[in-house]
MMTF fields as JSON, N, C-alpha, C and O atoms, coordinates in Angstrom:
{
  "mmtfVersion": "1.0.0",
  "mmtfProducer": "UNKNOWN",
  "numBonds": 319,
  "numAtoms": 320,
  "numGroups": 80,
  "numChains": 1,
  "numModels": 1,
  "chainsPerModel": [1],
  "groupsPerChain": [80],
  "chainIdList": ["A"],
  "bondAtomList": [4, 2, 8, 6, 12, 10, 16, 14, 20, 18, 24, 22, 28, 26, 32, 30, 36, 34, 40, 38, 44, 42, 48, 46, 52, 50, 56, 54, 60, 58, 64, 62, 68, 66, 72, 70, 76, 74, 80, 78, 84, 82, 88, 86, 92, 90, 96, 94, 100, 98, 104, 102, 108, 106, 112, 110, 116, 114, 120, 118, 124, 122, 128, 126, 132, 130, 136, 134, 140, 138, 144, 142, 148, 146, 152, 150, 156, 154, 160, 158, 164, 162, 168, 166, 172, 170, 176, 174, 180, 178, 184, 182, 188, 186, 192, 190, 196, 194, 200, 198, 204, 202, 208, 206, 212, 210, 216, 214, 220, 218, 224, 222, 228, 226, 232, 230, 236, 234, 240, 238, 244, 242, 248, 246, 252, 250, 256, 254, 260, 258, 264, 262, 268, 266, 272, 270, 276, 274, 280, 278, 284, 282, 288, 286, 292, 290, 296, 294, 300, 298, 304, 302, 308, 306, 312, 310, 316, 314],
  "bondOrderList": [1, 1, 1, 1, 1, 1, 1, 1, 1, 1, 1, 1, 1, 1, 1, 1, 1, 1, 1, 1, 1, 1, 1, 1, 1, 1, 1, 1, 1, 1, 1, 1, 1, 1, 1, 1, 1, 1, 1, 1, 1, 1, 1, 1, 1, 1, 1, 1, 1, 1, 1, 1, 1, 1, 1, 1, 1, 1, 1, 1, 1, 1, 1, 1, 1, 1, 1, 1, 1, 1, 1, 1, 1, 1, 1, 1, 1, 1, 1],
  "groupList": [{"groupName": "MET", "atomNameList": ["N", "CA", "C", "O"], "elementList": ["N", "C", "C", "O"], "formalChargeList": [0, 0, 0, 0], "bondAtomList": [1, 0, 2, 1, 3, 2], "bondOrderList": [1, 1, 2], "singleLetterCode": "M", "chemCompType": "L-PEPTIDE LINKING"}, {"groupName": "ARG", "atomNameList": ["N", "CA", "C", "O"], "elementList": ["N", "C", "C", "O"], "formalChargeList": [0, 0, 0, 0], "bondAtomList": [1, 0, 2, 1, 3, 2], "bondOrderList": [1, 1, 2], "singleLetterCode": "R", "chemCompType": "L-PEPTIDE LINKING"}, {"groupName": "TRP", "atomNameList": ["N", "CA", "C", "O"], "elementList": ["N", "C", "C", "O"], "formalChargeList": [0, 0, 0, 0], "bondAtomList": [1, 0, 2, 1, 3, 2], "bondOrderList": [1, 1, 2], "singleLetterCode": "W", "chemCompType": "L-PEPTIDE LINKING"}, {"groupName": "PRO", "atomNameList": ["N", "CA", "C", "O"], "elementList": ["N", "C", "C", "O"], "formalChargeList": [0, 0, 0, 0], "bondAtomList": [1, 0, 2, 1, 3, 2], "bondOrderList": [1, 1, 2], "singleLetterCode": "P", "chemCompType": "L-PEPTIDE LINKING"}, {"groupName": "GLY", "atomNameList": ["N", "CA", "C", "O"], "elementList": ["N", "C", "C", "O"], "formalChargeList": [0, 0, 0, 0], "bondAtomList": [1, 0, 2, 1, 3, 2], "bondOrderList": [1, 1, 2], "singleLetterCode": "G", "chemCompType": "PEPTIDE LINKING"}, {"groupName": "LYS", "atomNameList": ["N", "CA", "C", "O"], "elementList": ["N", "C", "C", "O"], "formalChargeList": [0, 0, 0, 0], "bondAtomList": [1, 0, 2, 1, 3, 2], "bondOrderList": [1, 1, 2], "singleLetterCode": "K", "chemCompType": "L-PEPTIDE LINKING"}, {"groupName": "GLU", "atomNameList": ["N", "CA", "C", "O"], "elementList": ["N", "C", "C", "O"], "formalChargeList": [0, 0, 0, 0], "bondAtomList": [1, 0, 2, 1, 3, 2], "bondOrderList": [1, 1, 2], "singleLetterCode": "E", "chemCompType": "L-PEPTIDE LINKING"}, {"groupName": "LEU", "atomNameList": ["N", "CA", "C", "O"], "elementList": ["N", "C", "C", "O"], "formalChargeList": [0, 0, 0, 0], "bondAtomList": [1, 0, 2, 1, 3, 2], "bondOrderList": [1, 1, 2], "singleLetterCode": "L", "chemCompType": "L-PEPTIDE LINKING"}, {"groupName": "ASP", "atomNameList": ["N", "CA", "C", "O"], "elementList": ["N", "C", "C", "O"], "formalChargeList": [0, 0, 0, 0], "bondAtomList": [1, 0, 2, 1, 3, 2], "bondOrderList": [1, 1, 2], "singleLetterCode": "D", "chemCompType": "L-PEPTIDE LINKING"}, {"groupName": "HIS", "atomNameList": ["N", "CA", "C", "O"], "elementList": ["N", "C", "C", "O"], "formalChargeList": [0, 0, 0, 0], "bondAtomList": [1, 0, 2, 1, 3, 2], "bondOrderList": [1, 1, 2], "singleLetterCode": "H", "chemCompType": "L-PEPTIDE LINKING"}, {"groupName": "ALA", "atomNameList": ["N", "CA", "C", "O"], "elementList": ["N", "C", "C", "O"], "formalChargeList": [0, 0, 0, 0], "bondAtomList": [1, 0, 2, 1, 3, 2], "bondOrderList": [1, 1, 2], "singleLetterCode": "A", "chemCompType": "L-PEPTIDE LINKING"}, {"groupName": "ILE", "atomNameList": ["N", "CA", "C", "O"], "elementList": ["N", "C", "C", "O"], "formalChargeList": [0, 0, 0, 0], "bondAtomList": [1, 0, 2, 1, 3, 2], "bondOrderList": [1, 1, 2], "singleLetterCode": "I", "chemCompType": "L-PEPTIDE LINKING"}, {"groupName": "VAL", "atomNameList": ["N", "CA", "C", "O"], "elementList": ["N", "C", "C", "O"], "formalChargeList": [0, 0, 0, 0], "bondAtomList": [1, 0, 2, 1, 3, 2], "bondOrderList": [1, 1, 2], "singleLetterCode": "V", "chemCompType": "L-PEPTIDE LINKING"}, {"groupName": "GLN", "atomNameList": ["N", "CA", "C", "O"], "elementList": ["N", "C", "C", "O"], "formalChargeList": [0, 0, 0, 0], "bondAtomList": [1, 0, 2, 1, 3, 2], "bondOrderList": [1, 1, 2], "singleLetterCode": "Q", "chemCompType": "L-PEPTIDE LINKING"}, {"groupName": "SER", "atomNameList": ["N", "CA", "C", "O"], "elementList": ["N", "C", "C", "O"], "formalChargeList": [0, 0, 0, 0], "bondAtomList": [1, 0, 2, 1, 3, 2], "bondOrderList": [1, 1, 2], "singleLetterCode": "S", "chemCompType": "L-PEPTIDE LINKING"}],
  "groupTypeList": [0, 1, 2, 3, 4, 5, 4, 1, 1, 6, 3, 4, 7, 8, 2, 3, 4, 9, 6, 1, 7, 10, 4, 9, 7, 11, 3, 6, 7, 1, 3, 3, 4, 1, 9, 4, 6, 12, 9, 1, 3, 4, 8, 4, 6, 11, 1, 10, 10, 2, 12, 13, 1, 10, 1, 13, 7, 3, 3, 10, 10, 7, 10, 14, 7, 7, 7, 7, 7, 11, 1, 5, 10, 10, 10, 6, 4, 4, 2, 14],
  "groupIdList": [1, 2, 3, 4, 5, 6, 7, 8, 9, 10, 11, 12, 13, 14, 15, 16, 17, 18, 19, 20, 21, 22, 23, 24, 25, 26, 27, 28, 29, 30, 31, 32, 33, 34, 35, 36, 37, 38, 39, 40, 41, 42, 43, 44, 45, 46, 47, 48, 49, 50, 51, 52, 53, 54, 55, 56, 57, 58, 59, 60, 61, 62, 63, 64, 65, 66, 67, 68, 69, 70, 71, 72, 73, 74, 75, 76, 77, 78, 79, 80],
  "secStructList": [7, 7, 7, 6, 6, 1, 6, 6, 1, 7, 7, 7, 7, 7, 2, 2, 2, 2, 2, 2, 2, 2, 4, 4, 4, 4, 4, 4, 1, 7, 7, 7, 5, 6, 6, 5, 7, 7, 7, 7, 6, 6, 2, 2, 2, 2, 2, 2, 2, 2, 2, 2, 2, 2, 2, 6, 1, 7, 2, 2, 2, 2, 2, 2, 2, 2, 2, 2, 2, 2, 2, 2, 2, 2, 2, 6, 6, 7, 7, 7],
  "xCoordList": [28.766, 29.727, 31.046, 31.075, 32.093, 33.431, 34.023, 34.146, 34.387, 34.974, 36.478, 37.136, 37.038, 38.468, 39.311, 39.128, 40.222, 41.168, 40.597, 41.333, 39.319, 38.705, 38.077, 37.344, 38.341, 37.71, 36.223, 35.814, 35.419, 33.971, 33.282, 32.057, 34.067, 33.472, 33.249, 34.073, 32.123, 31.87, 32.809, 32.982, 33.416, 34.301, 33.5, 32.38, 34.058, 33.398, 33.477, 34.493, 32.415, 32.407, 32.549, 32.049, 33.214, 33.434, 32.243, 32.34, 31.108, 29.892, 30.093, 29.64, 30.754, 30.961, 31.742, 31.461, 32.71, 33.481, 32.615, 32.716, 31.76, 30.858, 29.872, 29.563, 29.38, 28.436, 29.101, 28.455, 30.379, 31.107, 31.241, 31.122, 31.491, 31.717, 30.435, 30.434, 29.351, 28.157, 26.852, 25.776, 26.929, 25.72, 24.802, 23.606, 25.337, 24.514, 23.463, 22.47, 23.663, 22.698, 21.539, 20.47, 21.725, 20.697, 19.426, 18.34, 19.499, 18.261, 17.418, 16.226, 18.045, 17.316, 16.353, 15.471, 16.52, 15.642, 14.326, 14.304, 13.242, 11.924, 11.597, 11.72, 11.179, 10.817, 9.562, 8.715, 9.431, 8.223, 6.994, 7.095, 5.862, 4.619, 4.25, 4.916, 3.192, 2.765, 2.456, 2.657, 1.972, 1.593, 2.613, 2.278, 3.82, 4.862, 5.196, 4.768, 5.948, 6.412, 5.239, 4.479, 5.099, 4.069, 4.778, 5.623, 4.429, 5.061, 4.289, 3.061, 5.02, 4.444, 4.955, 6.007, 4.216, 4.718, 6.091, 6.312, 6.984, 8.321, 9.325, 10.507, 8.883, 9.81, 10.94, 12.077, 10.632, 11.658, 12.818, 13.981, 12.499, 13.543, 14.336, 15.556, 13.633, 14.304, 15.261, 16.397, 14.806, 15.671, 16.862, 17.985, 16.629, 17.726, 18.784, 19.98, 18.359, 19.315, 20.091, 21.291, 19.406, 20.072, 21.118, 22.239, 20.748, 21.686, 22.894, 24.021, 22.675, 23.801, 24.749, 25.967, 24.203, 25.07, 25.826, 27.003, 25.157, 25.819, 26.926, 27.98, 26.694, 27.697, 28.942, 30.0, 28.834, 29.985, 30.871, 31.945, 30.434, 31.23, 32.442, 32.381, 33.536, 34.683, 34.315, 33.363, 35.056, 34.724, 34.563, 33.657, 35.412, 35.297, 33.981, 33.359, 33.553, 32.289, 31.102, 30.082, 31.221, 30.151, 29.985, 28.863, 31.094, 31.018, 30.347, 29.533, 30.685, 30.047, 28.555, 27.752, 28.178, 26.765, 26.013, 24.911, 26.592, 25.951, 25.758, 24.685, 26.778, 26.659, 25.59, 24.829, 25.533, 24.523, 23.118, 22.18, 22.963, 21.657, 21.219, 20.047, 22.164, 21.847, 21.436, 20.46, 22.173, 21.831, 20.444, 19.664, 20.14, 18.823, 17.718, 16.688, 17.919, 16.901, 16.7, 15.57, 17.784, 17.662, 16.882, 16.094, 17.099, 16.395, 14.903, 14.077, 14.573, 13.169, 12.493, 11.37, 13.144, 12.531, 13.071, 12.595, 14.058, 14.671, 13.879, 12.867, 14.36, 13.695, 12.79, 13.078, 11.693, 10.791, 10.922, 10.249],
  "yCoordList": [-7.102, -6.827, -6.431, -5.673, -6.933, -6.625, -5.469, -5.561, -4.389, -3.229, -3.433, -3.754, -3.254, -3.473, -2.619, -1.405, -3.265, -2.569, -2.052, -1.469, -2.244, -1.715, -2.808, -2.507, -4.058, -5.129, -5.174, -5.217, -5.165, -5.225, -3.889, -3.827, -2.83, -1.515, -0.758, -0.801, -0.064, 0.814, 2.012, 2.562, 2.422, 3.583, 4.84, 4.998, 5.724, 6.985, 7.921, 7.969, 8.654, 9.619, 11.025, 11.315, 11.869, 13.249, 14.094, 14.859, 13.951, 14.671, 16.18, 16.835, 16.769, 18.223, 18.642, 19.68, 17.834, 18.128, 18.051, 18.905, 17.03, 16.899, 18.063, 18.582, 18.468, 19.585, 20.898, 21.751, 21.069, 22.267, 22.302, 23.361, 21.142, 21.093, 21.231, 21.903, 20.609, 20.563, 20.764, 20.666, 21.038, 21.161, 22.294, 22.253, 23.307, 24.443, 24.063, 24.773, 22.955, 22.535, 21.721, 21.674, 21.091, 20.207, 20.954, 20.489, 22.087, 22.767, 23.267, 23.535, 23.392, 23.86, 22.816, 23.137, 21.566, 20.506, 20.541, 20.595, 20.51, 20.497, 19.073, 18.153, 18.878, 17.519, 17.059, 17.884, 15.756, 15.272, 15.506, 15.568, 15.632, 15.799, 14.527, 13.499, 14.616, 13.472, 12.246, 11.111, 12.479, 11.374, 11.178, 10.65, 11.589, 11.429, 12.763, 13.818, 12.704, 13.913, 14.614, 13.993, 15.883, 16.704, 17.711, 18.478, 17.702, 18.633, 19.941, 19.954, 21.031, 22.363, 23.119, 22.783, 24.143, 24.963, 25.543, 26.014, 25.507, 26.043, 25.051, 25.377, 23.838, 22.844, 22.489, 22.287, 22.413, 22.04, 23.017, 22.613, 24.31, 25.331, 25.312, 25.475, 25.111, 25.058, 23.872, 24.009, 22.707, 21.517, 21.71, 21.348, 22.278, 22.492, 23.417, 23.17, 24.47, 25.394, 24.697, 24.922, 23.847, 23.111, 22.158, 22.076, 21.449, 20.508, 21.258, 20.776, 22.418, 23.207, 23.612, 23.55, 24.028, 24.38, 23.15, 23.243, 22.006, 20.773, 20.363, 19.89, 20.541, 20.145, 21.014, 20.607, 22.187, 23.086, 22.78, 23.364, 21.885, 21.524, 20.692, 19.967, 20.787, 19.908, 18.459, 18.229, 17.484, 16.074, 15.688, 14.923, 16.193, 15.837, 16.345, 15.667, 17.532, 18.081, 17.308, 17.157, 16.82, 15.995, 14.698, 14.255, 14.098, 12.883, 13.206, 12.424, 14.346, 14.763, 14.987, 14.605, 15.604, 15.836, 14.514, 14.391, 13.541, 12.232, 11.599, 11.071, 11.644, 11.083, 11.808, 11.175, 13.134, 13.897, 13.58, 13.519, 13.377, 13.01, 11.63, 11.419, 10.696, 9.353, 9.436, 8.805, 10.208, 10.358, 10.979, 10.547, 11.995, 12.651, 11.677, 11.625, 10.902, 9.942, 8.857, 8.441, 8.399, 7.359, 7.871, 7.134, 9.134, 9.715, 9.89, 9.888, 10.044, 10.236, 8.925, 8.938, 7.808, 6.507, 5.83, 4.758, 6.437, 5.823, 6.028, 6.728, 5.407, 5.471, 4.283, 3.197, 4.49, 3.346, 2.87, 1.919],
  "zCoordList": [-15.475, -16.526, -15.88, -14.911, -16.406, -15.885, -16.691, -17.913, -16.012, -16.666, -16.791, -15.801, -17.993, -18.201, -17.261, -17.168, -16.578, -15.724, -14.417, -13.621, -14.173, -12.956, -12.113, -11.17, -12.424, -11.667, -11.958, -13.118, -10.919, -11.107, -10.835, -10.73, -10.722, -10.459, -11.757, -12.67, -11.822, -12.962, -12.854, -11.767, -13.968, -13.885, -13.578, -14.065, -12.785, -12.476, -13.674, -14.366, -13.913, -14.997, -14.424, -13.337, -15.141, -14.727, -15.169, -16.129, -14.459, -14.855, -14.861, -15.799, -13.855, -13.929, -15.178, -15.777, -15.557, -16.771, -18.016, -18.896, -18.098, -19.245, -19.291, -20.363, -18.121, -18.073, -18.482, -19.09, -18.157, -18.592, -20.109, -20.724, -20.709, -22.153, -22.972, -24.003, -22.529, -23.378, -22.622, -23.213, -21.349, -20.553, -20.968, -20.679, -21.642, -22.056, -23.091, -23.247, -23.798, -24.818, -24.249, -24.857, -23.117, -22.556, -22.164, -22.508, -21.463, -21.063, -22.242, -22.089, -23.419, -24.591, -25.138, -25.934, -24.712, -25.197, -24.442, -23.213, -25.179, -24.556, -24.147, -24.956, -22.895, -22.489, -23.227, -23.57, -23.476, -24.145, -23.274, -22.049, -23.9, -23.161, -22.417, -22.539, -21.658, -20.849, -21.705, -21.272, -22.908, -23.796, -24.918, -25.978, -24.693, -25.704, -26.353, -25.888, -27.407, -28.094, -28.767, -29.51, -28.509, -29.129, -30.023, -29.562, -31.294, -32.237, -32.257, -32.339, -32.182, -32.192, -33.406, -33.949, -33.837, -34.947, -34.606, -33.49, -35.543, -35.337, -34.778, -34.666, -34.421, -33.858, -34.816, -34.391, -36.095, -37.073, -37.081, -37.11, -37.055, -37.062, -35.751, -35.75, -34.651, -33.348, -33.292, -32.838, -33.753, -33.762, -34.681, -34.328, -35.861, -36.809, -36.214, -36.371, -35.537, -34.913, -33.798, -33.644, -33.015, -31.941, -32.517, -32.014, -33.559, -34.188, -34.746, -34.635, -35.341, -35.86, -34.737, -34.907, -33.58, -32.449, -31.948, -31.599, -31.912, -31.466, -32.443, -32.02, -33.727, -34.731, -34.678, -35.158, -34.108, -34.02, -32.814, -32.67, -31.961, -30.788, -31.201, -32.194, -30.455, -30.717, -30.372, -29.627, -30.903, -30.676, -29.205, -28.875, -28.32, -26.897, -26.323, -25.505, -26.744, -26.256, -26.832, -26.159, -28.064, -28.635, -27.85, -27.605, -27.459, -26.635, -25.297, -24.805, -24.717, -23.464, -23.66, -22.808, -24.779, -25.073, -25.159, -24.625, -25.818, -25.931, -24.556, -24.266, -23.712, -22.364, -21.548, -20.816, -21.674, -20.949, -21.447, -20.652, -22.756, -23.313, -22.825, -22.514, -22.76, -22.255, -20.79, -20.384, -19.995, -18.58, -18.415, -17.566, -19.23, -19.16, -19.53, -18.858, -20.596, -21.019, -19.97, -19.716, -19.363, -18.323, -17.125, -16.533, -16.765, -15.632, -15.916, -15.002, -17.218, -17.609, -17.986, -18.491, -17.754, -18.045, -19.291, -19.665, -19.94, -21.106, -22.385, -22.409, -23.432, -24.737, -24.884, -24.381, -25.576, -25.814, -27.236, -27.633]
}
């Protein structure tokens, strides 16, 4: 894929900057179990609180959160 204005190089991302803006929300996510997502009592309330904190972020931090989530999912094998 050809990146606009960069020739054939992928543009570098400012990962430290993204982590400063939204990195505090990533560790709060529970990794899926060995056999996929396991639902536990209280998960609904925990997820709702996490989403509320994410919704309060400014737009630039939300974009950073999305990039960090994609990077985390890719490192864990992606989405199925």
